[in-house]
C-alpha positions in Angstrom: 0.1 -0.1 0.0 1.3 3.5 -0.9 2.2 5.0 2.4 0.5 8.4 1.8 -2.9 7.0 1.7 -2.6 6.1 5.5 -0.3 8.8 6.6 -0.7 12.3 8.3 1.9 15.0 8.9 4.1 13.7 5.9 7.5 15.6 5.5 11.0 15.2 4.4 13.8 16.5 7.1 17.5 17.1 6.1 16.7 16.6 2.7 16.5 12.6 2.8 14.6 11.6 6.1 10.9 10.9 5.4 8.8 11.3 8.3 5.2 10.7 9.0 2.5 9.5 11.4 1.3 6.3 9.7 -1.6 4.1 10.6 -1.3 0.8 11.5 -3.6 -2.3 10.9 -5.3 -1.3 14.4 -6.0 2.1 13.0 -3.4 3.5 15.7 -1.1 6.4 14.7 2.5 5.5 14.7 5.4 8.0 14.2 7.6 6.5 11.5 10.9 7.8 9.7 12.9 6.3 6.6 16.2 7.3 5.2 15.5 7.8 1.4 19.5 7.8 1.1 19.3 4.0 1.8 17.0 3.3 -1.2 17.4 6.2 -3.7 20.4 7.2 -5.5 21.6 9.5 -8.4 22.4 7.8 -11.7 24.2 10.4 -13.8 21.7 13.2 -12.9 18.5 11.1 -12.4 16.9 9.6 -9.5 17.3 5.7 -9.2 15.5 3.5 -7.0 17.6 0.7 -5.4 20.6 2.8 -5.3 21.7 5.0 -2.5 23.1 8.5 -1.3 21.1 10.8 -3.9 21.4 13.7 -1.3 25.1 13.6 -1.5 25.1 14.9 -5.3 21.7 17.0 -4.8 20.9 20.5 -4.2 17.8 22.5 -3.6 15.7 19.4 -2.3 12.2 19.9 -1.7 9.2 17.8 -0.9 5.4 18.6 -1.7 2.2 16.8 -1.5 0.4 17.5 -4.8 -2.9 17.1 -6.3 -6.3 16.1 -4.8 -4.6 12.7 -3.6 -1.7 14.4 -1.9 0.9 12.7 -4.1 4.3 12.7 -2.4 6.7 14.2 -4.6 10.4 14.8 -3.9 12.3 17.4 -6.1 16.0 18.1 -6.4 18.8 19.3 -8.6 20.9 16.3 -9.2 24.6 16.4 -10.6 25.4 14.4 -13.6 28.7 12.9 -14.4 29.7 16.0 -16.1 29.0 18.1 -12.9 25.9 19.8 -14.3 22.9 20.1 -12.4 19.3 19.4 -13.7 16.0 19.6 -12.2 14.3 16.1 -11.3 11.4 14.9 -9.3 10.2 11.6 -8.3 6.9 10.1 -6.7 8.0 8.5 -3.4 4.5 6.4 -3.4 5.9 4.5 -6.3 8.1 2.3 -4.2 7.7 3.3 -0.5 4.9 1.7 1.4 3.3 1.3 4.8 3.5 -2.0 6.6 1.5 -2.0 9.7 2.7 1.6 10.6 6.3 1.2 9.3 7.8 2.4 6.0 9.2 0.0 3.8 10.7 -0.1 0.3 9.1 -2.2 -2.3 
């Protein structure tokens, strides 16, 4: 299940720490956090799932909830192999879920 459908107070701190209050299977609210640097990298200026440490080569990292469904979008300027920055974004709900009140990577 995409985490944002069962979450409140979603934010990204320090450019890479995803935090939210997630609801578990009992409906209880649980504070949770997840380091996006452990599953999200930079591949020649593009976000890459299954890699690591995107924030080490990123600038101007922002996070917003967009649209009527509050889709969680992470944006950053990522440096490519030539050192040039490019504006990129990624939908965190594509691969981050809520497993009984804890974030997990799909």
